[in-house]
C-alpha positions as a Markdown table, in Angstrom:
| # | Residue | x | y | z |
|---|---|---|---|---|
| 1 | Met | 47.5 | 135.6 | 132.9 |
| 2 | Ile | 49.8 | 138.5 | 132.0 |
| 3 | Gln | 48.4 | 141.7 | 132.4 |
| 4 | Val | 49.1 | 144.7 | 130.1 |
| 5 | Ala | 47.6 | 148.3 | 130.3 |
| 6 | Phe | 47.0 | 149.2 | 126.9 |
| 7 | Phe | 47.2 | 153.4 | 126.5 |
| 8 | Asp | 45.5 | 155.4 | 123.8 |
| 9 | Ala | 43.5 | 152.5 | 122.7 |
| 10 | Lys | 41.2 | 153.2 | 119.6 |
| 11 | Ala | 38.5 | 151.4 | 117.8 |
| 12 | Tyr | 41.3 | 149.9 | 115.0 |
| 13 | Asp | 43.4 | 148.6 | 117.6 |
| 14 | Leu | 41.1 | 146.4 | 119.9 |
| 15 | Pro | 40.4 | 143.3 | 116.7 |
| 16 | Ser | 43.8 | 142.5 | 116.1 |
| 17 | Phe | 45.0 | 142.8 | 120.2 |
| 18 | Glu | 41.5 | 141.1 | 121.8 |
| 19 | Arg | 42.4 | 138.0 | 119.1 |
| 20 | Cys | 46.1 | 138.1 | 119.8 |
| 21 | Gly | 45.3 | 138.3 | 123.4 |
| 22 | Arg | 43.0 | 135.6 | 123.6 |
| 23 | Glu | 45.5 | 133.1 | 121.8 |
| 24 | His | 48.5 | 133.9 | 124.0 |
| 25 | Asp | 46.6 | 134.3 | 127.8 |
| 26 | Ile | 47.6 | 138.1 | 127.7 |
| 27 | Arg | 44.7 | 140.4 | 129.4 |
| 28 | Phe | 44.9 | 144.0 | 127.6 |
| 29 | Arg | 43.0 | 146.3 | 129.8 |
| 30 | Phe | 42.3 | 149.1 | 127.1 |
| 31 | Leu | 42.5 | 152.9 | 128.0 |
| 32 | Glu | 41.0 | 155.6 | 125.8 |
| 33 | Thr | 43.8 | 157.9 | 127.9 |
| 34 | Lys | 47.1 | 158.6 | 126.7 |
| 35 | Leu | 50.2 | 157.9 | 128.7 |
| 36 | Asn | 51.8 | 160.9 | 130.9 |
| 37 | Glu | 52.6 | 161.2 | 134.7 |
| 38 | Asp | 49.0 | 162.2 | 135.7 |
| 39 | Thr | 48.1 | 158.3 | 134.1 |
| 40 | Ala | 50.8 | 156.5 | 134.9 |
| 41 | Glu | 48.9 | 155.0 | 138.1 |
| 42 | Leu | 46.1 | 153.6 | 136.1 |
| 43 | Ala | 49.2 | 150.9 | 135.0 |
| 44 | Arg | 49.2 | 149.9 | 138.6 |
| 45 | Gly | 48.8 | 146.0 | 139.1 |
| 46 | Cys | 50.0 | 145.4 | 135.3 |
| 47 | Asp | 53.1 | 143.5 | 134.3 |
| 48 | Ala | 53.4 | 145.7 | 131.4 |
| 49 | Val | 52.2 | 148.8 | 129.3 |
| 50 | Cys | 51.6 | 149.0 | 125.6 |
| 51 | Val | 51.9 | 152.6 | 124.0 |
| 52 | Phe | 51.8 | 154.4 | 121.0 |
| 53 | Val | 53.6 | 157.2 | 119.5 |
| 54 | Asn | 52.2 | 160.0 | 121.2 |
| 55 | Asp | 52.3 | 158.9 | 124.5 |
| 56 | Thr | 54.5 | 160.5 | 127.0 |
| 57 | Val | 57.2 | 158.1 | 128.1 |
| 58 | Asn | 60.0 | 160.2 | 130.0 |
| 59 | Ala | 61.7 | 159.8 | 133.1 |
| 60 | Ala | 58.9 | 161.1 | 135.7 |
| 61 | Val | 56.7 | 158.6 | 133.9 |
| 62 | Ile | 58.9 | 155.5 | 133.7 |
| 63 | Glu | 59.6 | 156.1 | 137.1 |
| 64 | Lys | 55.9 | 156.1 | 138.5 |
| 65 | Leu | 55.4 | 152.7 | 136.3 |
| 66 | His | 58.6 | 151.5 | 137.7 |
| 67 | Gln | 56.8 | 152.0 | 141.1 |
| 68 | Cys | 53.6 | 150.4 | 140.0 |
| 69 | Gly | 55.5 | 147.3 | 139.4 |
| 70 | Val | 55.6 | 147.5 | 135.6 |
| 71 | Arg | 58.2 | 145.7 | 134.4 |
| 72 | Leu | 58.1 | 146.3 | 130.4 |
| 73 | Ile | 57.1 | 148.9 | 128.2 |
| 74 | Ala | 55.8 | 147.7 | 124.7 |
| 75 | Leu | 55.8 | 150.4 | 121.9 |
| 76 | Arg | 53.4 | 149.1 | 119.2 |
| 77 | Cys | 55.1 | 151.3 | 116.6 |
| 78 | Ala | 58.6 | 151.6 | 115.0 |
| 79 | Gly | 59.5 | 155.0 | 116.6 |
| 80 | Tyr | 60.5 | 155.5 | 119.8 |
| 81 | Asn | 61.5 | 159.3 | 120.3 |
| 82 | Asn | 58.6 | 159.8 | 122.9 |
| 83 | Val | 60.6 | 157.1 | 125.5 |
| 84 | Asp | 63.6 | 158.2 | 127.2 |
| 85 | Val | 65.6 | 154.5 | 126.9 |
| 86 | Arg | 68.2 | 156.2 | 129.3 |
| 87 | Ala | 65.8 | 156.4 | 132.1 |
| 88 | Ala | 64.6 | 152.9 | 131.5 |
| 89 | Phe | 67.9 | 151.1 | 132.0 |
| 90 | Gly | 67.9 | 149.2 | 134.7 |
| 91 | Lys | 64.7 | 149.7 | 135.6 |
| 92 | Ile | 61.9 | 148.6 | 132.9 |
| 93 | His | 63.2 | 146.9 | 129.4 |
| 94 | Val | 61.7 | 148.5 | 126.3 |
| 95 | Val | 60.4 | 146.7 | 123.0 |
| 96 | His | 59.1 | 148.0 | 119.7 |
| 97 | Val | 57.7 | 146.6 | 116.6 |
| 98 | Pro | 60.8 | 147.7 | 114.2 |
| 99 | Ala | 58.4 | 146.6 | 110.9 |
| 100 | Tyr | 55.2 | 145.9 | 110.3 |
| 101 | Ser | 54.3 | 147.0 | 107.1 |
| 102 | Pro | 56.6 | 148.7 | 105.5 |
| 103 | Tyr | 54.3 | 148.7 | 102.3 |
| 104 | Ala | 51.6 | 150.6 | 103.9 |
| 105 | Val | 53.8 | 153.6 | 105.1 |
| 106 | Ala | 55.5 | 153.9 | 101.3 |
| 107 | Glu | 52.3 | 153.5 | 99.7 |
| 108 | His | 51.1 | 156.1 | 101.8 |
| 109 | Ala | 53.7 | 158.6 | 100.9 |
| 110 | Ile | 53.2 | 158.0 | 96.9 |
| 111 | Ala | 49.2 | 158.2 | 97.6 |
| 112 | Leu | 49.8 | 161.6 | 99.1 |
| 113 | Leu | 52.6 | 162.9 | 96.3 |
| 114 | Leu | 50.1 | 161.6 | 93.5 |
| 115 | Thr | 47.3 | 163.2 | 94.8 |
| 116 | Ser | 49.0 | 166.4 | 95.2 |
| 117 | Val | 50.6 | 166.3 | 92.2 |
| 118 | Arg | 47.3 | 165.5 | 90.2 |
| 119 | Arg | 45.4 | 167.6 | 92.6 |
| 120 | Ile | 42.8 | 164.8 | 92.4 |
| 121 | His | 41.7 | 166.2 | 96.1 |
| 122 | Lys | 40.7 | 169.3 | 94.6 |
| 123 | Ala | 38.9 | 167.5 | 91.4 |
| 124 | Tyr | 37.0 | 165.5 | 93.7 |
| 125 | Asn | 35.8 | 168.6 | 96.0 |
| 126 | Arg | 34.7 | 170.0 | 92.5 |
| 127 | Thr | 32.8 | 167.4 | 90.8 |
| 128 | Arg | 30.7 | 166.4 | 93.9 |
| 129 | Glu | 29.3 | 170.4 | 93.1 |
| 130 | Phe | 29.1 | 169.3 | 89.3 |
| 131 | Asn | 31.8 | 171.7 | 88.6 |
| 132 | Phe | 33.9 | 169.6 | 85.7 |
| 133 | Ser | 36.4 | 172.6 | 85.0 |
| 134 | Leu | 40.1 | 171.6 | 84.2 |
| 135 | Asn | 41.2 | 175.0 | 85.3 |
| 136 | Gly | 44.2 | 175.0 | 87.6 |
| 137 | Leu | 44.5 | 171.0 | 87.9 |
| 138 | Thr | 47.2 | 170.8 | 85.8 |
| 139 | Gly | 49.9 | 168.9 | 87.6 |
| 140 | Phe | 53.6 | 167.1 | 86.2 |
| 141 | Asp | 54.8 | 163.8 | 84.9 |
| 142 | Phe | 56.5 | 161.5 | 87.2 |
| 143 | His | 58.9 | 160.0 | 84.6 |
| 144 | Gly | 62.2 | 161.6 | 84.4 |
| 145 | Lys | 61.4 | 163.7 | 87.8 |
| 146 | Thr | 64.1 | 163.3 | 90.3 |
| 147 | Val | 63.1 | 162.3 | 93.7 |
| 148 | Gly | 65.3 | 162.2 | 96.9 |
| 149 | Val | 65.1 | 159.8 | 99.4 |
| 150 | Ile | 66.4 | 160.4 | 103.0 |
| 151 | Gly | 66.6 | 157.3 | 104.6 |
| 152 | Thr | 67.0 | 154.2 | 103.0 |
| 153 | Gly | 65.5 | 151.5 | 105.5 |
| 154 | Lys | 63.0 | 149.0 | 104.5 |
| 155 | Ile | 60.3 | 151.8 | 104.2 |
| 156 | Gly | 62.6 | 153.8 | 102.2 |
| 157 | Arg | 63.6 | 151.2 | 99.5 |
| 158 | Ile | 60.2 | 150.0 | 98.9 |
| 159 | Phe | 59.1 | 153.7 | 98.1 |
| 160 | Ile | 62.3 | 153.8 | 96.0 |
| 161 | Asp | 61.0 | 150.6 | 94.3 |
| 162 | Ile | 57.9 | 152.4 | 93.6 |
| 163 | Cys | 59.3 | 155.4 | 92.3 |
| 164 | Arg | 61.3 | 153.6 | 89.9 |
| 165 | Gly | 58.1 | 152.2 | 88.7 |
| 166 | Phe | 56.9 | 155.3 | 87.8 |
| 167 | Gly | 60.4 | 156.2 | 85.8 |
| 168 | Met | 61.7 | 158.6 | 88.1 |
| 169 | Lys | 65.5 | 158.8 | 88.7 |
| 170 | Val | 66.2 | 158.1 | 92.2 |
| 171 | Ile | 69.1 | 159.8 | 94.4 |
| 172 | Ala | 69.3 | 158.9 | 98.3 |
| 173 | Tyr | 71.0 | 159.9 | 101.4 |
| 174 | Asp | 71.4 | 158.0 | 104.4 |
| 175 | Arg | 74.3 | 158.0 | 107.0 |
| 176 | Phe | 74.5 | 154.3 | 107.1 |
| 177 | Pro | 74.0 | 153.1 | 103.0 |
| 178 | Ala | 72.4 | 150.0 | 102.5 |
| 179 | Pro | 75.3 | 147.7 | 101.0 |
| 180 | Asp | 74.9 | 146.2 | 97.3 |
| 181 | Ser | 71.6 | 148.0 | 96.8 |
| 182 | Gly | 72.2 | 150.1 | 93.9 |
| 183 | Ile | 71.0 | 152.8 | 95.2 |
| 184 | Asp | 72.9 | 156.1 | 93.7 |
| 185 | Tyr | 73.6 | 158.0 | 97.5 |
| 186 | Val | 74.8 | 161.5 | 97.0 |
| 187 | Thr | 75.5 | 164.3 | 99.9 |
| 188 | Leu | 72.8 | 166.0 | 101.6 |
| 189 | Asp | 73.4 | 169.2 | 99.9 |
| 190 | Glu | 73.3 | 167.3 | 96.6 |
| 191 | Leu | 70.2 | 165.9 | 97.2 |
| 192 | Phe | 68.8 | 169.1 | 98.1 |
| 193 | Ala | 69.8 | 170.8 | 95.2 |
| 194 | Arg | 68.9 | 168.2 | 92.7 |
| 195 | Ser | 65.4 | 166.9 | 93.9 |
| 196 | Asp | 62.2 | 167.6 | 92.5 |
| 197 | Val | 60.5 | 165.5 | 95.2 |
| 198 | Ile | 62.1 | 165.0 | 98.4 |
| 199 | Ser | 60.8 | 162.4 | 100.5 |
| 200 | Leu | 61.6 | 161.4 | 104.2 |
| 201 | His | 61.9 | 158.1 | 105.7 |
| 202 | Cys | 64.3 | 158.3 | 108.5 |
| 203 | Pro | 63.9 | 158.5 | 112.6 |
| 204 | Leu | 63.6 | 161.2 | 114.7 |
| 205 | Thr | 66.7 | 161.8 | 116.6 |
| 206 | Asp | 68.7 | 164.6 | 117.7 |
| 207 | Glu | 70.8 | 164.8 | 115.0 |
| 208 | Thr | 67.8 | 164.7 | 112.6 |
| 209 | Arg | 65.5 | 167.0 | 114.2 |
| 210 | His | 64.8 | 169.8 | 111.9 |
| 211 | Met | 66.8 | 168.7 | 108.9 |
| 212 | Ile | 64.8 | 170.6 | 106.9 |
| 213 | Asp | 64.8 | 174.0 | 108.3 |
| 214 | Ala | 65.0 | 177.4 | 106.5 |
| 215 | Ala | 69.1 | 176.8 | 105.7 |
| 216 | Ala | 67.7 | 173.4 | 104.0 |
| 217 | Ile | 65.1 | 174.8 | 102.2 |
| 218 | Glu | 67.3 | 177.6 | 100.6 |
| 219 | Lys | 69.2 | 174.8 | 98.8 |
| 220 | Met | 66.6 | 173.4 | 97.2 |
| 221 | Lys | 64.8 | 173.6 | 93.7 |
| 222 | Lys | 62.4 | 175.7 | 93.5 |
| 223 | Gly | 58.9 | 174.3 | 93.2 |
| 224 | Val | 60.5 | 171.3 | 95.4 |
| 225 | Val | 57.4 | 168.8 | 96.7 |
| 226 | Ile | 58.3 | 167.7 | 100.1 |
| 227 | Val | 56.7 | 164.5 | 101.9 |
| 228 | Asn | 57.0 | 163.4 | 105.5 |
| 229 | Thr | 55.6 | 160.0 | 106.6 |
| 230 | Ser | 58.1 | 159.7 | 109.1 |
| 231 | Arg | 58.2 | 161.9 | 112.2 |
| 232 | Gly | 57.0 | 165.8 | 112.1 |
| 233 | Gly | 59.9 | 166.6 | 114.1 |
| 234 | Leu | 61.8 | 166.1 | 110.9 |
| 235 | Ile | 60.5 | 169.5 | 109.6 |
| 236 | Asp | 60.9 | 172.9 | 111.0 |
| 237 | Thr | 57.0 | 173.8 | 110.7 |
| 238 | Glu | 57.8 | 177.5 | 110.5 |
| 239 | Ala | 60.4 | 177.3 | 107.7 |
| 240 | Leu | 58.3 | 175.0 | 105.9 |
| 241 | Leu | 55.3 | 177.9 | 106.1 |
| 242 | Glu | 58.0 | 180.3 | 104.9 |
| 243 | Gly | 59.1 | 178.2 | 102.2 |
| 244 | Ile | 55.3 | 177.7 | 100.8 |
| 245 | Lys | 54.8 | 181.3 | 101.2 |
| 246 | Ala | 57.8 | 182.4 | 99.3 |
| 247 | Arg | 56.9 | 179.9 | 96.6 |
| 248 | Lys | 60.2 | 178.0 | 97.2 |
| 249 | Ile | 57.9 | 175.2 | 98.4 |
| 250 | Gly | 55.8 | 174.0 | 95.5 |
| 251 | Ala | 53.6 | 171.3 | 97.6 |
| 252 | Ala | 53.7 | 169.8 | 100.8 |
| 253 | Cys | 52.4 | 166.0 | 101.6 |
| 254 | Leu | 52.5 | 165.9 | 105.7 |
| 255 | Asp | 51.3 | 162.5 | 107.1 |
| 256 | Val | 52.9 | 163.7 | 110.5 |
| 257 | Tyr | 53.7 | 167.1 | 112.1 |
| 258 | Glu | 56.1 | 168.1 | 115.0 |
| 259 | Glu | 53.0 | 169.0 | 117.4 |
| 260 | Glu | 50.6 | 166.7 | 116.3 |
| 261 | Ala | 50.6 | 164.7 | 119.9 |
| 262 | Asp | 47.3 | 166.8 | 121.2 |
| 263 | Val | 45.6 | 166.7 | 117.6 |
| 264 | Phe | 45.8 | 163.6 | 116.0 |
| 265 | Phe | 43.9 | 160.5 | 116.7 |
| 266 | Glu | 41.4 | 162.8 | 117.7 |
| 267 | Asp | 37.8 | 164.0 | 116.3 |
| 268 | Arg | 38.4 | 167.9 | 116.4 |
| 269 | Ser | 36.0 | 169.1 | 114.2 |
| 270 | Gly | 33.5 | 170.5 | 116.8 |
| 271 | His | 36.2 | 172.2 | 118.4 |
| 272 | Ile | 38.4 | 175.7 | 117.5 |
| 273 | Leu | 41.9 | 174.6 | 116.8 |
| 274 | Asn | 44.3 | 176.3 | 119.0 |
| 275 | Asp | 47.4 | 175.3 | 117.1 |
| 276 | Asp | 48.1 | 178.5 | 114.6 |
| 277 | Leu | 51.1 | 176.9 | 112.7 |
| 278 | Leu | 48.9 | 173.7 | 111.8 |
| 279 | Ser | 45.5 | 175.4 | 110.7 |
| 280 | Arg | 47.8 | 177.9 | 108.5 |
| 281 | Leu | 49.3 | 174.5 | 106.9 |
| 282 | Ile | 46.0 | 173.0 | 106.5 |
| 283 | Ser | 44.6 | 176.3 | 104.7 |
| 284 | Met | 47.5 | 176.2 | 102.2 |
| 285 | Pro | 45.9 | 175.0 | 98.8 |
| 286 | Asn | 49.1 | 173.1 | 98.0 |
| 287 | Val | 49.4 | 171.4 | 101.3 |
| 288 | Ile | 47.8 | 167.8 | 102.4 |
| 289 | Val | 47.6 | 166.7 | 106.0 |
| 290 | Thr | 46.5 | 163.3 | 106.9 |
| 291 | Ser | 46.5 | 162.6 | 110.9 |
| 292 | His | 49.2 | 160.0 | 110.8 |
| 293 | Gln | 47.3 | 156.9 | 108.9 |
| 294 | Gly | 50.3 | 155.6 | 107.0 |
| 295 | Phe | 50.4 | 152.8 | 109.0 |
| 296 | Leu | 46.7 | 152.1 | 108.8 |
| 297 | Thr | 46.0 | 149.0 | 106.7 |
| 298 | Glu | 44.5 | 145.6 | 108.2 |
| 299 | Glu | 47.8 | 144.1 | 107.4 |
| 300 | Ala | 49.8 | 146.2 | 109.4 |
| 301 | Leu | 47.3 | 146.3 | 112.4 |
| 302 | Asp | 47.7 | 142.4 | 112.5 |
| 303 | Asn | 51.2 | 142.8 | 112.2 |
| 304 | Ile | 51.6 | 145.4 | 115.0 |
| 305 | Ala | 49.5 | 143.3 | 117.3 |
| 306 | Glu | 51.2 | 140.0 | 116.7 |
| 307 | Thr | 54.8 | 141.5 | 117.0 |
| 308 | Thr | 53.7 | 143.1 | 119.9 |
| 309 | Val | 52.4 | 140.0 | 121.7 |
| 310 | Asn | 55.2 | 137.9 | 120.4 |
| 311 | Asn | 57.7 | 140.9 | 122.3 |
| 312 | Ile | 55.6 | 140.4 | 125.8 |
| 313 | Leu | 55.9 | 137.1 | 125.5 |
| 314 | Ser | 59.5 | 137.1 | 124.8 |
| 315 | Tyr | 60.0 | 139.0 | 128.2 |
| 316 | Phe | 57.8 | 136.9 | 130.5 |
| 317 | Glu | 57.7 | 133.4 | 128.9 |
| 318 | Lys | 60.8 | 132.7 | 127.3 |
| 319 | Asp | 64.3 | 133.6 | 128.5 |
| 320 | Gly | 63.8 | 137.2 | 128.5 |
| 321 | Ile | 65.5 | 138.4 | 125.4 |
| 322 | Cys | 63.5 | 139.7 | 122.9 |
| 323 | Asp | 65.1 | 140.6 | 119.2 |
| 324 | Asn | 62.9 | 143.8 | 119.4 |
| 325 | Glu | 64.1 | 145.4 | 122.8 |
| 326 | Leu | 65.8 | 148.8 | 122.9 |
| 327 | Cys | 68.6 | 149.2 | 125.5 |
| 328 | Tyr | 70.8 | 151.9 | 126.2 |
| 329 | Arg | 73.3 | 149.7 | 127.7 |
| 330 | Cys | 76.1 | 150.4 | 125.1 |
| 331 | Gly | 74.8 | 153.2 | 123.4 |
| 332 | His | 73.3 | 151.8 | 120.5 |
| 333 | Ile | 69.7 | 151.5 | 121.0 |
| 334 | Glu | 68.7 | 149.2 | 118.5 |
| 335 | Gln | 72.1 | 147.7 | 117.5 |
| 336 | Cys | 72.9 | 146.1 | 120.9 |
| 337 | Arg | 70.4 | 143.3 | 120.6 |
| 338 | Lys | 72.4 | 141.9 | 117.7 |
| 339 | Glu | 75.9 | 142.0 | 119.4 |
| 340 | Arg | 74.7 | 139.9 | 122.9 |
| 341 | Arg | 72.7 | 137.1 | 123.6 |
| 342 | Glu | 71.5 | 137.8 | 126.9 |
| 343 | Lys | 69.0 | 140.3 | 128.9 |
| 344 | Cys | 69.8 | 144.1 | 128.7 |
| 345 | Phe | 70.3 | 144.0 | 132.3 |
């Protein structure tokens, strides 16, 4: 039986993973604690670890896991910016879930946008107190507005399809444009200048970190609405706050936050929040923050569990070659697997 230490386990994770584990003879050791240098020892005796977005998988953690006999790091998410893939090369294989339900994230982005623009959250709170005034609830039509989409992978393209359904004009930026997609690609500066709404759907890398900073915000339309359901580090939070205070940014819809690791996914309602930037964001009347729940649908959870289990089985029970492996060997972390049909190392 394959033994897997499952870090940062939440109640919503258990049903799908327990079912898939039973079906494929995998025993998950569910641990509420996050993976870091202090907790890596908990994986001793396990063949693999299963980690999520806020687990720390740096070089020191990887070395400890390697010493504990762990042979596989299985991410149950698409992003891998929290994993030092270079340090893992030659020691531990790394796999991820590149697509679980792009509809879930794209639909959540639209839900945030609609809620913000039509002031639904404010109306909900008012009517619960029997306040039926419409003052201050004026929004704007999506129809005819220009939405700029940064990143046109599966999630970005589904988001684009939904926006087109509203009658919005779509422009996009991507370093690697989707061929024959019919998408109107423009430069990043043009996207900033023309967009009424900007939605982020790209991975967090050294190149994309803080791509929305003070200089980028300065190029945007006054009153622009920014939506981020990808990774918090894409936005410089201090610059975002300054843009909101200066009335340059009309609204911000955030499902992610660059310093979320110690806050999101936990109940902090009985505690004082020590993160001043997040406290200030939440206090803004034109900011909506959800706690990285864009992926959270029944369909997505089932797909995540099934893909993660299949990734584990590919390594331990098949030929060791997994289509979802992340490899540093050739420098093309996700593309490498498409260019070879052998183990990464």
